[in-house]
LORO-830556 format. One record per residue: residue in three letters; x, y, z of N, C-alpha, C in turn; residue number from 1. Coordinates in pm, whole numbers, plus 50000, padded with zeros to 5 digits. Example, Ala and Ser with C-alpha at 12.3 -4.5 7.8 and 13.67 -1.06 7.14 Angstrom:
<rs>
[r "Ala",[51319,49431,50780],[51230,49550,50780],[51320,49670,50780],1]
[r "Ser",[51285,49775,50708],[51367,49894,50714],[51290,50003,50787],2]
</rs>
This chain:
<rs>
[r "Met",[39389,25731,62696],[39462,25729,62823],[39465,25586,62876],1]
[r "Ser",[39584,25535,62905],[39597,25397,62951],[39552,25384,63095],2]
[r "Lys",[39499,25268,63128],[39452,25245,63264],[39571,25222,63357],3]
[r "Pro",[39558,25259,63485],[39668,25241,63579],[39701,25094,63599],4]
[r "Ser",[39828,25064,63623],[39872,24927,63642],[39820,24872,63774],5]
[r "Ser",[39780,24745,63774],[39737,24680,63897],[39859,24639,63976],6]
[r "Lys",[39838,24605,64104],[39947,24558,64188],[40010,24433,64130],7]
[r "Leu",[39927,24343,64076],[39977,24219,64018],[40060,24248,63893],8]
[r "Glu",[40014,24339,63811],[40088,24374,63690],[40225,24430,63725],9]
[r "Lys",[40231,24515,63826],[40359,24571,63870],[40453,24461,63919],10]
[r "Lys",[40395,24364,63992],[40475,24252,64042],[40535,24172,63926],11]
[r "Leu",[40451,24137,63828],[40498,24059,63714],[40600,24138,63632],12]
[r "Arg",[40574,24265,63615],[40666,24349,63539],[40803,24356,63607],13]
[r "His",[40801,24367,63740],[40927,24369,63815],[41001,24236,63800],14]
[r "Gln",[40927,24124,63808],[40991,23993,63798],[41051,23971,63659],15]
[r "Val",[40978,24012,63556],[41030,23998,63420],[41153,24087,63400],16]
[r "Gly",[41143,24211,63448],[41257,24302,63436],[41380,24250,63508],17]
[r "Gln",[41358,24189,63626],[41469,24134,63703],[41533,24016,63631],18]
[r "Ala",[41450,23929,63574],[41502,23813,63500],[41582,23858,63378],19]
[r "Ile",[41531,23958,63307],[41602,24010,63190],[41738,24065,63231],20]
[r "Gln",[41740,24136,63344],[41866,24193,63393],[41962,24085,63443],21]
[r "Asp",[41911,23991,63522],[41998,23887,63580],[42067,23803,63475],22]
[r "Phe",[41998,23776,63365],[42053,23685,63263],[42086,23755,63131],23]
[r "Asn",[42084,23888,63134],[42118,23967,63014],[42041,23915,62893],24]
[r "Met",[41910,23904,62909],[41827,23845,62805],[41812,23932,62681],25]
[r "Ile",[41797,24063,62703],[41771,24155,62591],[41875,24266,62594],26]
[r "Glu",[41935,24293,62477],[42041,24392,62466],[42004,24498,62363],27]
[r "Glu",[42082,24605,62364],[42061,24715,62271],[42057,24663,62127],28]
[r "Gly",[41950,24703,62055],[41938,24668,61914],[41879,24532,61886],29]
[r "Asp",[41844,24457,61989],[41785,24324,61968],[41652,24334,61895],30]
[r "His",[41624,24232,61816],[41490,24214,61758],[41437,24082,61813],31]
[r "Val",[41341,24091,61903],[41293,23975,61977],[41170,23915,61909],32]
[r "Met",[41180,23786,61877],[41065,23713,61825],[40988,23656,61944],33]
[r "Val",[40872,23713,61971],[40790,23669,62084],[40694,23561,62035],34]
[r "Cys",[40718,23438,62078],[40637,23326,62032],[40502,23328,62103],35]
[r "Leu",[40398,23352,62027],[40263,23366,62081],[40180,23244,62044],36]
[r "Ser",[40147,23163,62146],[40072,23040,62121],[39921,23063,62126],37]
[r "Gly",[39881,23168,62196],[39739,23190,62222],[39701,23149,62362],38]
[r "Gly",[39800,23104,62440],[39778,23069,62580],[39805,23187,62672],39]
[r "Lys",[39767,23172,62798],[39778,23282,62895],[39921,23332,62912],40]
[r "Asp",[40017,23239,62913],[40155,23275,62941],[40215,23362,62831],41]
[r "Ser",[40195,23323,62707],[40254,23400,62597],[40185,23535,62581],42]
[r "Phe",[40055,23541,62608],[39986,23670,62605],[40045,23765,62710],43]
[r "Ala",[40064,23714,62831],[40120,23795,62939],[40262,23837,62906],44]
[r "Met",[40342,23746,62851],[40480,23778,62816],[40485,23892,62716],45]
[r "Leu",[40403,23884,62612],[40400,23989,62511],[40360,24122,62573],46]
[r "Asp",[40257,24120,62655],[40207,24241,62719],[40314,24308,62804],47]
[r "Ile",[40379,24229,62888],[40479,24284,62980],[40604,24330,62904],48]
[r "Leu",[40646,24257,62803],[40762,24300,62724],[40734,24431,62652],49]
[r "Arg",[40612,24450,62605],[40575,24576,62540],[40584,24693,62638],50]
[r "Thr",[40537,24669,62761],[40543,24774,62862],[40688,24808,62896],51]
[r "Leu",[40770,24704,62914],[40911,24727,62945],[40982,24795,62828],52]
[r "Gln",[40945,24759,62708],[41006,24818,62589],[40986,24970,62588],53]
[r "Ala",[40868,25013,62631],[40835,25155,62630],[40915,25235,62733],54]
[r "His",[40964,25167,62837],[41033,25238,62945],[41180,25196,62962],55]
[r "Ala",[41227,25104,62879],[41363,25052,62895],[41468,25155,62854],56]
[r "Pro",[41584,25151,62918],[41693,25243,62881],[41763,25203,62752],57]
[r "Ile",[41724,25089,62696],[41781,25044,62569],[41671,25035,62464],58]
[r "Ser",[41711,25030,62339],[41615,25020,62229],[41616,24879,62172],59]
[r "Phe",[41499,24818,62163],[41486,24686,62102],[41349,24673,62037],60]
[r "Lys",[41339,24585,61941],[41214,24566,61868],[41148,24434,61909],61]
[r "Ile",[41016,24430,61896],[40937,24311,61927],[40848,24277,61808],62]
[r "Thr",[40846,24150,61772],[40751,24100,61672],[40689,23973,61726],63]
[r "Ala",[40558,23969,61726],[40487,23848,61771],[40479,23749,61655],64]
[r "Val",[40505,23621,61686],[40500,23517,61584],[40418,23400,61636],65]
[r "Asn",[40320,23360,61557],[40237,23245,61592],[40252,23137,61487],66]
[r "Leu",[40260,23012,61533],[40264,22898,61441],[40126,22835,61436],67]
[r "Asp",[40060,22850,61323],[39931,22785,61299],[39960,22643,61251],68]
[r "Gln",[39939,22545,61342],[39974,22406,61313],[39861,22330,61244],69]
[r "Lys",[39760,22403,61202],[39648,22347,61127],[39569,22242,61207],70]
[r "Gln",[39551,22270,61333],[39464,22185,61415],[39320,22209,61372],71]
[r "Pro",[39240,22103,61363],[39100,22119,61328],[39028,22214,61424],72]
[r "Gly",[38959,22309,61370],[38883,22402,61453],[38962,22518,61509],73]
[r "Phe",[39091,22529,61471],[39172,22639,61523],[39116,22773,61473],74]
[r "Pro",[39086,22866,61563],[39026,22996,61524],[39132,23090,61466],75]
[r "Glu",[39155,23083,61337],[39263,23155,61273],[39252,23307,61285],76]
[r "His",[39133,23357,61306],[39112,23502,61308],[39149,23567,61441],77]
[r "Val",[39152,23489,61550],[39165,23546,61685],[39294,23625,61704],78]
[r "Leu",[39407,23561,61679],[39535,23628,61705],[39560,23748,61613],79]
[r "Pro",[39537,23735,61481],[39556,23854,61396],[39469,23972,61439],80]
[r "Glu",[39344,23945,61474],[39255,24054,61517],[39305,24117,61646],81]
[r "Tyr",[39349,24035,61739],[39398,24087,61867],[39525,24170,61847],82]
[r "Leu",[39620,24118,61771],[39748,24185,61751],[39732,24315,61673],83]
[r "Lys",[39640,24317,61579],[39611,24442,61508],[39550,24545,61603],84]
[r "Ser",[39467,24498,61694],[39399,24591,61786],[39496,24657,61883],85]
[r "Ile",[39609,24591,61914],[39707,24650,62006],[39830,24702,61930],86]
[r "His",[39822,24699,61798],[39925,24759,61711],[40063,24696,61732],87]
[r "Val",[40064,24564,61732],[40190,24490,61744],[40221,24424,61610],88]
[r "Pro",[40341,24444,61555],[40378,24375,61431],[40381,24224,61454],89]
[r "Phe",[40335,24147,61356],[40327,24003,61377],[40340,23927,61246],90]
[r "His",[40368,23797,61262],[40369,23702,61151],[40292,23578,61195],91]
[r "Ile",[40214,23523,61105],[40148,23395,61128],[40214,23293,61034],92]
[r "Ile",[40277,23190,61092],[40339,23086,61012],[40239,22972,60997],93]
[r "Glu",[40211,22932,60876],[40119,22821,60853],[40197,22696,60815],94]
[r "Glu",[40195,22597,60904],[40270,22473,60882],[40189,22357,60941],95]
[r "Asp",[40153,22262,60859],[40067,22153,60904],[40146,22046,60979],96]
[r "Thr",[40188,22080,61100],[40254,21980,61185],[40153,21887,61251],97]
[r "Tyr",[40029,21931,61256],[39924,21849,61317],[39912,21714,61247],98]
[r "Ser",[39908,21717,61114],[39894,21593,61037],[40014,21501,61057],99]
[r "Val",[40132,21559,61070],[40253,21480,61092],[40243,21407,61225],100]
[r "Val",[40204,21482,61329],[40193,21423,61463],[40090,21310,61464],101]
[r "Lys",[39975,21334,61405],[39868,21234,61405],[39908,21111,61325],102]
[r "Arg",[39989,21130,61222],[40032,21018,61138],[40139,20934,61208],103]
[r "Val",[40227,20998,61282],[40343,20931,61341],[40312,20870,61477],104]
[r "Ile",[40236,20942,61560],[40211,20897,61697],[40087,20808,61702],105]
[r "Pro",[40097,20686,61756],[39981,20597,61766],[39872,20659,61854],106]
[r "Glu",[39751,20625,61825],[39636,20675,61901],[39651,20641,62049],107]
[r "Gly",[39633,20742,62132],[39641,20722,62276],[39778,20748,62335],108]
[r "Lys",[39881,20763,62249],[40016,20792,62297],[40037,20943,62310],109]
[r "Thr",[40137,20981,62387],[40164,21122,62410],[40216,21190,62283],110]
[r "Thr",[40153,21301,62248],[40191,21375,62127],[40282,21494,62155],111]
[r "Cys",[40293,21535,62281],[40361,21660,62314],[40508,21663,62270],112]
[r "Gly",[40579,21552,62286],[40721,21549,62253],[40746,21581,62107],113]
[r "Leu",[40681,21508,62017],[40700,21531,61874],[40648,21667,61834],114]
[r "Cys",[40532,21705,61887],[40473,21835,61854],[40571,21946,61889],115]
[r "Ser",[40633,21937,62007],[40727,22038,62052],[40849,22046,61961],116]
[r "Arg",[40903,21930,61922],[41021,21929,61836],[40991,21989,61698],117]
[r "Leu",[40877,21952,61642],[40839,22007,61512],[40817,22158,61520],118]
[r "Arg",[40749,22200,61625],[40722,22343,61643],[40853,22421,61659],119]
[r "Arg",[40944,22366,61738],[41072,22433,61761],[41150,22446,61630],120]
[r "Gly",[41149,22340,61549],[41221,22345,61422],[41167,22452,61329],121]
[r "Val",[41036,22464,61322],[40974,22565,61235],[41008,22705,61285],122]
[r "Leu",[40997,22727,61415],[41023,22859,61471],[41170,22899,61457],123]
[r "Tyr",[41261,22804,61479],[41404,22833,61462],[41434,22871,61317],124]
[r "Gly",[41375,22796,61225],[41398,22826,61084],[41346,22964,61046],125]
[r "Phe",[41230,23000,61099],[41171,23131,61070],[41258,23241,61129],126]
[r "Ala",[41307,23220,61252],[41391,23320,61318],[41518,23345,61238],127]
[r "Ala",[41579,23238,61188],[41701,23253,61110],[41675,23326,60979],128]
[r "Glu",[41564,23292,60915],[41529,23353,60786],[41503,23502,60798],129]
[r "His",[41446,23545,60912],[41405,23685,60927],[41498,23766,61017],130]
[r "Gly",[41608,23707,61060],[41709,23783,61132],[41677,23823,61274],131]
[r "Phe",[41594,23745,61343],[41566,23774,61484],[41689,23739,61569],132]
[r "Ser",[41723,23824,61664],[41840,23799,61748],[41806,23721,61874],133]
[r "Lys",[41682,23723,61918],[41638,23650,62036],[41501,23586,62008],134]
[r "Ile",[41479,23468,62068],[41350,23400,62059],[41294,23389,62200],135]
[r "Ala",[41182,23454,62226],[41124,23456,62361],[41012,23354,62373],136]
[r "Leu",[41025,23265,62472],[40924,23163,62500],[40857,23193,62634],137]
[r "Gly",[40732,23147,62648],[40651,23184,62764],[40655,23088,62881],138]
[r "His",[40763,23012,62899],[40771,22922,63014],[40795,23002,63141],139]
[r "His",[40731,22959,63250],[40739,23031,63377],[40808,22947,63484],140]
[r "Arg",[40811,23001,63606],[40879,22934,63718],[40830,22793,63741],141]
[r "Asp",[40698,22773,63740],[40642,22642,63768],[40680,22541,63660],142]
[r "Asp",[40686,22586,63534],[40731,22499,63425],[40873,22448,63452],143]
[r "Met",[40956,22537,63501],[41096,22502,63526],[41108,22399,63638],144]
[r "Ile",[41030,22417,63745],[41034,22322,63856],[40980,22187,63813],145]
[r "Glu",[40870,22187,63737],[40813,22062,63688],[40912,21988,63599],146]
[r "Thr",[40982,22062,63513],[41078,22000,63422],[41195,21941,63499],147]
[r "Leu",[41235,22007,63608],[41341,21954,63693],[41305,21814,63742],148]
[r "Phe",[41183,21798,63794],[41141,21668,63847],[41116,21567,63736],149]
[r "Leu",[41066,21611,63623],[41049,21520,63510],[41183,21460,63468],150]
[r "Asn",[41285,21543,63461],[41416,21494,63422],[41476,21402,63528],151]
[r "Met",[41456,21434,63655],[41509,21350,63761],[41439,21215,63766],152]
[r "Phe",[41306,21216,63757],[41228,21094,63773],[41230,21003,63650],153]
[r "Phe",[41237,21064,63529],[41218,20984,63408],[41337,20985,63313],154]
[r "Ala",[41433,21077,63332],[41548,21083,63242],[41680,21063,63316],155]
[r "Gly",[41675,21059,63449],[41798,21039,63526],[41897,21152,63509],156]
[r "Ser",[41847,21275,63496],[41938,21390,63480],[41889,21505,63567],157]
[r "Leu",[41983,21588,63607],[41953,21701,63694],[41962,21829,63611],158]
[r "Lys",[41851,21862,63545],[41848,21981,63461],[41704,22026,63443],159]
[r "Thr",[41690,22151,63396],[41557,22203,63371],[41562,22299,63254],160]
[r "Met",[41456,22379,63235],[41456,22480,63130],[41538,22600,63177],161]
[r "Pro",[41646,22635,63109],[41724,22751,63152],[41656,22881,63109],162]
[r "Pro",[41682,22990,63181],[41622,23118,63143],[41679,23173,63013],163]
[r "Lys",[41800,23128,62978],[41864,23173,62855],[41943,23055,62799],164]
[r "Leu",[41928,23031,62670],[41985,22909,62611],[42034,22935,62470],165]
[r "Lys",[42151,22881,62438],[42196,22881,62298],[42152,22750,62237],166]
[r "Ser",[42090,22756,62121],[42040,22636,62054],[42156,22543,62019],167]
[r "Asp",[42125,22416,61998],[42228,22315,61972],[42317,22350,61853],168]
[r "Asp",[42258,22415,61752],[42337,22451,61634],[42411,22584,61652],169]
[r "Gly",[42390,22648,61768],[42461,22772,61798],[42408,22895,61729],170]
[r "Gln",[42297,22881,61655],[42248,22994,61575],[42147,23082,61649],171]
[r "His",[42088,23032,61756],[41979,23106,61820],[42000,23120,61970],172]
[r "Ile",[41954,23233,62025],[41949,23253,62168],[41802,23254,62209],173]
[r "Val",[41766,23158,62292],[41629,23146,62342],[41623,23206,62482],174]
[r "Ile",[41524,23289,62508],[41508,23349,62640],[41370,23317,62695],175]
[r "Arg",[41362,23314,62829],[41235,23288,62897],[41212,23400,62999],176]
[r "Pro",[41157,23512,62956],[41139,23628,63043],[41049,23604,63164],177]
[r "Leu",[40964,23502,63159],[40873,23474,63272],[40937,23380,63375],178]
[r "Ala",[41068,23363,63370],[41136,23267,63456],[41106,23284,63604],179]
[r "Tyr",[41084,23407,63649],[41060,23433,63792],[40910,23441,63827],180]
[r "Cys",[40824,23421,63729],[40679,23440,63749],[40608,23310,63785],181]
[r "Gln",[40516,23318,63882],[40438,23202,63924],[40318,23183,63830],182]
[r "Glu",[40283,23058,63805],[40171,23031,63717],[40040,23087,63773],183]
[r "Ser",[40020,23079,63905],[39896,23130,63964],[39879,23280,63938],184]
[r "Asp",[39990,23354,63941],[39984,23498,63911],[39950,23521,63765],185]
[r "Leu",[40004,23439,63677],[39977,23455,63534],[39832,23421,63500],186]
[r "Ile",[39777,23323,63570],[39636,23289,63551],[39548,23406,63590],187]
[r "Gln",[39577,23464,63706],[39499,23578,63754],[39515,23699,63662],188]
[r "Phe",[39637,23722,63616],[39663,23836,63528],[39590,23820,63396],189]
[r "Ala",[39589,23700,63341],[39519,23675,63215],[39369,23701,63230],190]
[r "Glu",[39314,23666,63346],[39173,23693,63372],[39147,23843,63381],191]
[r "Glu",[39238,23913,63447],[39224,24059,63458],[39228,24126,63321],192]
[r "Gln",[39316,24078,63234],[39335,24140,63103],[39236,24090,62999],193]
[r "Asn",[39165,23981,63032],[39064,23926,62943],[39122,23891,62805],194]
[r "Tyr",[39233,23819,62806],[39296,23779,62681],[39207,23680,62606],195]
[r "Pro",[39212,23681,62473],[39134,23584,62393],[39207,23449,62388],196]
[r "Ile",[39201,23373,62497],[39276,23249,62510],[39232,23145,62408],197]
[r "Ile",[39331,23081,62346],[39305,22970,62252],[39362,22843,62313],198]
[r "Pro",[39279,22747,62351],[39330,22623,62411],[39398,22535,62308],199]
[r "Cys",[39496,22456,62355],[39562,22360,62266],[39480,22231,62265],200]
[r "Asn",[39428,22193,62149],[39344,22074,62138],[39415,21956,62074],201]
[r "Leu",[39542,21974,62037],[39613,21867,61967],[39623,21741,62050],202]
[r "Cys",[39655,21759,62181],[39672,21641,62265],[39541,21596,62327],203]
[r "Gly",[39434,21667,62297],[39303,21625,62346],[39298,21618,62497],204]
[r "Ser",[39251,21504,62548],[39234,21490,62694],[39340,21396,62751],205]
[r "Gln",[39465,21423,62721],[39573,21337,62769],[39600,21368,62917],206]
[r "Glu",[39512,21320,63000],[39518,21353,63142],[39629,21278,63215],207]
[r "Asn",[39682,21174,63156],[39783,21093,63225],[39926,21132,63187],208]
[r "Leu",[39943,21248,63123],[40077,21293,63093],[40158,21304,63221],209]
[r "Gln",[40286,21266,63214],[40370,21269,63333],[40382,21410,63389],210]
[r "Arg",[40381,21511,63302],[40389,21648,63352],[40269,21681,63439],211]
[r "Gln",[40153,21631,63403],[40034,21656,63486],[40049,21587,63621],212]
[r "Asn",[40106,21467,63621],[40128,21397,63748],[40225,21474,63837],213]
[r "Ile",[40332,21527,63777],[40428,21607,63853],[40362,21734,63905],214]
[r "Lys",[40282,21798,63822],[40211,21920,63863],[40122,21893,63984],215]
[r "Gln",[40051,21780,63982],[39964,21745,64094],[40046,21716,64220],216]
[r "Met",[40161,21650,64204],[40247,21622,64318],[40296,21750,64383],217]
[r "Leu",[40341,21844,64299],[40392,21971,64350],[40282,22053,64416],218]
[r "Ala",[40161,22047,64358],[40048,22120,64416],[40014,22065,64554],219]
[r "Gln",[40023,21934,64569],[39997,21873,64699],[40103,21915,64801],220]
[r "Trp",[40229,21916,64758],[40337,21960,64846],[40315,22105,64890],221]
[r "Glu",[40277,22190,64794],[40258,22331,64825],[40142,22350,64921],222]
[r "Asn",[40040,22265,64909],[39925,22273,64998],[39964,22230,65140],223]
[r "Glu",[40046,22126,65149],[40086,22076,65280],[40197,22161,65342],224]
[r "Tyr",[40284,22213,65258],[40398,22293,65306],[40404,22423,65225],225]
[r "Pro",[40330,22525,65266],[40329,22651,65192],[40470,22705,65168],226]
[r "Asn",[40488,22763,65048],[40616,22818,65003],[40716,22712,64961],227]
[r "Arg",[40674,22586,64952],[40763,22480,64906],[40815,22511,64765],228]
[r "Met",[40729,22564,64678],[40771,22594,64541],[40877,22703,64540],229]
[r "Asp",[40865,22801,64628],[40966,22907,64636],[41101,22849,64674],230]
[r "Val",[41100,22756,64770],[41225,22695,64816],[41286,22610,64704],231]
[r "Leu",[41202,22534,64635],[41251,22451,64525],[41314,22537,64416],232]
[r "Phe",[41249,22648,64384],[41303,22734,64280],[41434,22798,64324],233]
[r "Lys",[41441,22835,64450],[41565,22893,64502],[41680,22794,64490],234]
[r "Ser",[41651,22665,64505],[41758,22564,64495],[41821,22563,64357],235]
[r "Leu",[41744,22600,64254],[41797,22604,64118],[41898,22718,64101],236]
[r "Gln",[41892,22814,64193],[41982,22929,64187],[42096,22916,64289],237]
[r "Asn",[42101,22802,64355],[42199,22785,64463],[42261,22646,64453],238]
[r "Val",[42334,22623,64344],[42388,22491,64311],[42533,22479,64360],239]
[r "Thr",[42565,22366,64421],[42701,22340,64467],[42753,22214,64397],240]
[r "Pro",[42824,22229,64286],[42871,22113,64209],[42956,22015,64291],241]
[r "Ser",[43032,22065,64387],[43119,21977,64466],[43040,21886,64559],242]
[r "His",[42910,21914,64575],[42826,21831,64661],[42727,21746,64582],243]
[r "Leu",[42758,21729,64454],[42682,21638,64369],[42777,21526,64325],244]
[r "Leu",[42739,21448,64224],[42819,21332,64186],[42865,21333,64041],245]
[r "Asp",[42861,21449,63976],[42898,21454,63835],[43047,21486,63824],246]
[r "His",[43130,21383,63797],[43275,21404,63791],[43318,21481,63667],247]
[r "Lys",[43224,21497,63571],[43256,21580,63454],[43237,21728,63487],248]
[r "Leu",[43154,21755,63585],[43125,21893,63625],[43221,21944,63731],249]
[r "Tyr",[43269,21852,63814],[43360,21890,63923],[43477,21791,63928],250]
[r "Asn",[43597,21842,63943],[43717,21758,63942],[43742,21697,64080],251]
[r "Phe",[43682,21581,64104],[43703,21511,64231],[43840,21445,64237],252]
[r "Asn",[43893,21403,64122],[44018,21326,64119],[44136,21401,64177],253]
[r "Asp",[44139,21532,64157],[44255,21609,64199],[44240,21672,64337],254]
[r "Leu",[44136,21631,64411],[44120,21685,64546],[44232,21633,64636],255]
[r "Thr",[44296,21723,64708],[44401,21685,64803],[44377,21754,64935],256]
[r "Ser",[44424,21694,65040],[44408,21754,65172],[44515,21859,65196],257]
[r "Ser",[44477,21966,65266],[44574,22070,65300],[44646,22038,65430],258]
[r "Lys",[44607,21928,65494],[44669,21890,65620],[44812,21841,65595],259]
[r "Ile",[44907,21890,65673],[45047,21850,65659],[45072,21726,65744],260]
[r "Pro",[45126,21620,65685],[45153,21498,65763],[45243,21529,65882],261]
[r "Asn",[45222,21456,65992],[45297,21480,66115],[45448,21476,66095],262]
[r "Glu",[45494,21379,66010],[45638,21363,65994],[45702,21479,65919],263]
[r "Leu",[45618,21564,65854],[45673,21677,65781],[45665,21808,65859],264]
[r "Lys",[45601,21802,65976],[45587,21923,66055],[45722,21960,66118],265]
[r "Ile",[45753,22086,66120],[45875,22136,66182],[45834,22219,66304],266]
[r "Ile",[45883,22178,66419],[45848,22247,66542],[45950,22358,66567],267]
[r "Asn",[45906,22478,66574],[45993,22592,66598],[45995,22620,66748],268]
[r "Leu",[46109,22589,66815],[46117,22606,66960],[46175,22741,67000],269]
[r "Ser",[46217,22821,66901],[46278,22949,66934],[46173,23052,66975],270]
</rs>
């Protein structure tokens, strides 16, 4: 007999269900590759998607996929044992991207960028080979807000992680079911569920990563102005292209006034 859902679990389940509905993330007959890193977010995503799968009005399949990047000390047994215990079909991909990153990136430099690109390439290739129709990643609301500021501050662009994305080659649809979920809720939920969390040790103690600086900035704002994160996230859903400066996105050149010049006005005295 399954234990009753907690208030927090119901909240997260509602948010995931709403995101799936709003962006048409999962459709009838989909086979979703759930990317499981061993972190709190991907564990929660898998858990909630399984619950929704059992009650959804459509039929879709889920397979958990983990990329073992051959990091020294990585506990290879943890995820297979956990996934077998909850009866979830899974694949473990073994690809030594760790050695590539360590060979290419100088000591002390940020490894996350290259690590992410290599990981994405391996996962995309696996998805294509095995016929998955959707690739689910565990990024949440806070990740999206942080990425927005990272792009503005360091890349000069106004963009973030979209909840649904077609890959550059057009072959894959990437979805982020946790798009509406707060990180603080996911932390609490992971503690409640007692997931076997596996920390990422590849980047070691890279405390000066720009994402960490952005995270600290946003945390300070939220402390000083409660609900600031909610307002920031709402802004991502309330975009007015005509009030920005991208002439490729909005046609400023053809704007004309609807005001009729005085000399063309006809006064009807009848």
